[in-house]
VOGU-3710 file (C-alpha; in Angstrom, 3 decimals, decimal comma):
1> xxxxxxxxxx> 0,297/0,311/-0,194  1,549/3,687/-0,596  0,005/6,154/1,509  -0,375/10,021/0,225  1,056/11,772/3,479  2,886/9,507/6,377  4,318/10,509/9,818  7,234/9,054/11,894  8,015/10,922/14,950  10,393/10,479/18,275
11> xxxxxxxxxx> 13,289/12,311/19,504  15,958/10,272/18,216  17,875/11,046/21,600  20,113/9,076/20,272  19,214/8,337/16,276  19,649/4,095/15,867  19,192/2,118/13,492  16,388/1,006/14,910  14,949/4,737/13,918  16,633/4,398/10,499
21> xxxxxxxxxx> 15,030/1,072/9,383  11,366/2,243/10,544  12,350/5,956/8,029  13,719/4,019/5,104  10,449/1,837/5,223  7,949/4,514/6,417  9,187/6,624/3,015  9,070/3,756/0,910  5,076/3,176/1,810  4,049/7,344/1,917
31> xxxxxxxxxx> 4,600/10,127/-1,600  5,749/12,429/0,979  6,994/11,252/5,220  6,966/14,199/7,910  9,825/12,942/10,396  9,086/14,616/13,587  12,052/15,417/16,361  10,591/15,862/19,282  12,801/18,311/20,962  12,566/18,248/25,196
41> xxxxxxxxxx> 14,202/21,843/25,633  14,360/20,938/29,282  15,323/17,491/29,372  19,337/17,561/28,732  18,996/15,983/25,685  21,508/16,249/22,761  21,534/19,065/20,849  18,473/19,236/18,611  20,007/20,722/15,535  22,623/17,899/16,067
51> xxxxxxxxxx> 20,141/15,338/15,985  17,897/17,166/12,924  21,317/16,866/10,963  21,848/12,871/11,570  18,302/12,497/10,358  18,833/14,884/7,489  21,677/13,014/6,145  20,197/9,890/6,135  17,325/10,997/4,455  18,154/13,895/1,980
61> xxxxxxxxxx> 19,034/10,989/-0,865  14,905/9,725/-0,086  13,584/12,510/-2,049  9,909/12,410/-0,471  11,300/13,273/3,356  10,913/16,127/5,284  11,534/17,096/8,767  9,409/19,163/11,425  11,190/20,182/14,654  8,533/19,538/17,959
71> xxxxxxxxxx> 9,483/21,732/21,186  7,956/21,138/24,102  9,442/22,689/27,421  8,306/19,489/30,225  10,910/18,914/32,231  10,857/14,962/32,063  9,048/12,662/29,711  6,835/11,694/32,465  5,652/15,389/32,652  5,285/15,100/29,129
81> xxxxxxxxxx> 1,799/14,756/29,840  -1,871/15,371/27,830  -1,460/18,585/28,626  0,916/19,249/25,931  -0,532/15,867/23,862  -3,358/17,567/21,838  -1,397/21,198/21,200  1,360/19,501/20,062  -0,326/17,452/17,672  -2,101/20,454/16,178
91> xxxxxxxxxx> 1,355/22,281/15,789  2,113/19,135/13,628  -1,288/18,560/12,037  -0,558/22,861/10,893  3,432/22,234/9,404  1,691/19,316/7,611  -1,080/20,939/6,116  -3,072/18,490/4,925  -4,466/15,281/6,193  -2,113/12,749/7,415
101> xxxxxxxxxx> -3,096/9,384/6,152  -1,112/7,480/8,530  1,143/7,629/11,582  4,238/5,180/11,567  5,630/4,190/15,419  7,521/1,238/17,019  6,033/-1,693/18,823  6,840/-0,135/22,301  3,605/2,627/22,011  -0,171/0,905/21,519
111> xxxxxxxxxx> -3,153/1,935/20,978  -3,153/4,186/23,560  -0,534/5,957/22,822  -0,196/9,823/21,888  0,257/8,769/18,579  -2,947/6,982/18,110  -4,866/9,441/20,943  -4,161/12,429/19,086  -4,462/11,103/15,314  -7,857/9,074/15,679
121> xxxxxxxxxx> -8,218/9,715/12,184  -4,863/8,547/10,675  -4,320/4,794/10,613  -1,387/3,695/12,921  1,103/1,417/11,200  3,075/-0,047/14,272  6,588/-1,444/12,733  7,974/-4,578/15,184  10,685/-3,669/17,409  14,104/-4,916/16,564
131> xxxxxxxxxx> 15,786/-5,728/19,549  17,513/-2,251/19,634  16,331/-0,085/22,602  17,647/3,997/23,032  17,200/3,837/26,919  19,934/0,548/26,497  21,682/2,882/24,159  22,445/5,898/26,667  22,703/3,798/29,262  26,250/2,347/27,670
141> xxxxxxxxxx> 26,723/3,199/23,864  29,940/1,231/23,626  28,559/-1,925/24,655  26,333/-1,220/21,807  28,250/0,180/19,246  26,368/-1,236/16,511  23,321/-0,143/16,778  24,597/3,399/16,605  24,343/4,946/12,668  28,219/6,255/11,456
151> xxxxxxxxxx> 27,349/9,027/10,971  26,189/9,172/15,076  29,030/7,613/16,063  31,764/10,711/16,369  28,967/12,189/19,305  29,908/9,101/20,869  33,682/9,190/20,380  36,169/9,622/22,956  38,991/11,707/22,715  42,667/10,544/24,288
161> xxxxxxxxxx> 45,417/13,042/24,243  48,819/12,434/24,437  51,231/14,646/25,402  54,696/15,115/26,760  58,205/16,750/25,899  60,951/14,962/22,819  61,623/11,745/22,709  59,263/10,406/25,464  57,692/7,598/23,209  54,564/9,617/22,544
171> xxxxxxxxxx> 53,999/8,662/18,494  55,190/5,242/19,084  52,568/5,200/22,209  49,751/6,575/19,989  50,179/4,076/17,318  49,682/1,464/19,753  47,175/2,433/21,301  45,177/3,024/18,157  46,148/-0,401/16,786  44,806/-2,229/20,333
181> xxxxxxxxxx> 41,779/-0,592/20,378  41,161/-0,778/16,173  40,684/2,532/15,584  42,481/5,317/14,077  44,667/7,866/15,418  46,126/11,660/14,548  49,681/12,024/13,463  51,275/14,977/14,867  50,676/17,693/12,231  54,700/19,935/13,076
191> xxxxxxxxxx> 56,550/16,950/12,251  56,901/17,353/8,517  56,109/21,203/7,923  58,856/21,666/10,628  61,727/20,161/8,060  60,876/22,560/5,307  64,597/24,935/6,288  65,945/21,790/6,918  65,386/22,165/10,763  62,827/23,421/13,479
201> xxxxxxxxxx> 65,463/26,048/14,586  64,643/27,761/11,344  60,721/27,512/11,066  58,809/30,219/9,395  56,047/31,986/11,228  53,701/30,624/8,313  54,978/27,016/9,535  53,660/27,911/13,399  50,375/28,795/11,716  49,329/26,033/9,424
211> xxxxxxxxxx> 50,660/23,442/11,698  47,849/24,576/13,908  45,495/24,739/11,211  46,225/21,419/10,083  46,062/19,253/13,336  42,721/20,767/13,889  41,313/19,933/10,432  42,803/16,456/11,226  40,758/16,031/13,768  37,897/17,081/12,516
221> xxxxxxxxxx> 38,511/14,261/9,488  39,773/11,996/11,299  37,105/11,522/13,851  34,034/10,798/11,267  36,169/7,845/11,439  36,941/6,482/14,316  35,848/2,996/16,336  34,478/4,496/19,561  38,631/6,462/21,019  40,797/8,552/19,123
231> xxxxxxxxxx> 44,032/8,997/19,984  45,689/12,098/19,150  49,512/13,242/19,160  49,990/16,295/20,742  47,832/19,391/20,184  47,761/22,960/19,970  49,329/23,810/23,315  52,604/21,481/22,583  52,985/23,778/19,431  52,308/27,229/21,744
241> xxxxxxxxxx> 55,341/25,839/23,739  57,490/25,413/20,513  56,565/29,018/19,054  57,684/30,273/22,687  60,981/27,804/22,136  62,110/28,383/18,735  61,716/31,676/19,053  58,609/32,129/16,572  58,959/36,108/15,459  54,923/36,413/14,873
251> xxxxxxxxxx> 54,943/34,606/18,186  52,078/36,980/19,610  49,817/36,150/16,839  50,353/32,504/16,550  49,966/32,703/20,204  46,778/33,820/20,019  45,536/31,397/17,124  46,530/28,527/19,621  44,607/30,052/22,483  41,801/29,923/19,915
261> xxxxxxxxxx> 42,259/26,234/18,847  42,771/25,515/22,182  39,631/27,039/23,313  38,014/24,633/20,620  39,001/21,462/21,587  37,763/19,451/24,262  39,284/16,097/25,441  38,081/12,862/27,349  41,542/12,085/28,140  45,012/13,641/28,842
271> xxxxxxxxxx> 48,122/11,081/29,222  51,367/13,287/29,721  54,344/10,990/29,209  56,732/11,785/31,374  60,244/11,963/30,789  61,791/9,511/32,221  63,023/7,313/29,570  65,590/7,309/27,597  66,235/10,280/25,002  66,800/9,004/21,841
281> xxxxxxxxxx> 68,206/11,336/18,815  65,236/10,865/15,669  66,151/13,688/13,501  66,114/16,921/14,662  65,393/16,335/18,417  66,759/19,030/20,484  69,860/19,207/22,371  68,936/21,927/24,900  66,087/19,602/25,520  67,291/16,895/25,766
291> xxxxxxxxxx> 69,744/17,992/28,522  67,305/19,362/30,740  64,241/17,700/29,942  62,444/18,230/33,705  62,676/21,507/33,217  60,942/21,698/29,949  58,931/19,237/30,928  56,817/20,780/33,714  56,818/23,721/31,360  54,430/21,837/28,980
301> xxxxxxxxxx> 52,608/21,024/32,206  52,208/24,616/33,150  50,678/25,075/29,820  48,292/22,477/30,206  47,699/23,971/34,057  46,976/27,522/32,925  44,742/26,622/30,590  43,073/24,172/32,872  43,408/21,094/31,509  43,773/18,041/33,651
311> xxxxxxxxxx> 45,754/15,337/32,860  47,132/11,776/34,037  50,845/11,847/34,290  52,187/8,279/33,030  55,987/7,064/32,914  58,283/3,913/33,814  59,357/1,572/31,033  57,450/1,350/27,602  55,233/-1,661/28,879  54,489/0,168/32,202
321> xxxxxxxxxx> 53,502/3,475/29,732  51,716/0,793/27,812  49,522/-1,111/30,694  48,879/1,727/32,217  47,234/3,985/28,993  45,354/0,485/28,376  43,669/0,618/31,394  42,751/4,276/31,415  41,164/3,979/28,109  39,627/1,085/29,105
331> xxxxxx> 38,015/3,153/31,934  37,262/5,569/29,464  34,992/3,415/27,275  33,189/0,546/30,142  36,007/-2,311/29,321  37,452/-2,480/32,883
//
């Protein structure tokens, strides 16, 4: 059967593959499908703009789907009672502007539900549940990762930053952790850029600018394809440290840029590697830092503190560092 106008609604908080399946089927059965995104302004839900974007990206290719955003001020789902029901249903009917032939919903709703009582002139079409639960997903998204569409996963992906002075094993540990958790990582953007003059001691101001911007862009792209967690090798504050250490001629401009990017950066875990493993000269590492590693390590820590960053210090042998880092990440995504 093909209906003229259909409606499928929910909070989609979060959107999961069960919702996606229902949207596809409902669109197949209608000439025009309206998806109603219910937004509880006082219920601490996921940003409605983000939920709207998820729905749009998953349905824009279909061609017969339109999205309506329906807001309410109830403090909880239990408080969303008949006081709101009829009023909000009328808002939907006004937005659609013509008779709604069918209202689609999942089998967790019945004949006494909002959908049936507020749209008595519409057929109620109930999709069978497929075992996916929004409540369970919200409680532990990492245990139900397969329920989450790819475009939704970045919302839940944890970001782990590795920091520290030179030759503390950051790059190797970053890659090892990415392999251990079967995900991706972000290289230090400055490594290649700093070698354009053959030595980091002769870097140009625009080199620091590019490092700062490129590293942030790399993060934005990489998080779209991560598996529960992403590992990041250094960030804007490390670049800020080197802006001072390498005496950037335009230090104030690049420092302001690094502060601006840092204000955008949010991490779920920062691992700071202590300088208590052997210094390995790899390319153009600074002998000045080599000769006073504790001093410069403390300067980086102070940068973190001054920018209100909490961090976990990791020291010991390479094996001890790896074990500590794995344990911290497992705790982050509920694997302990």
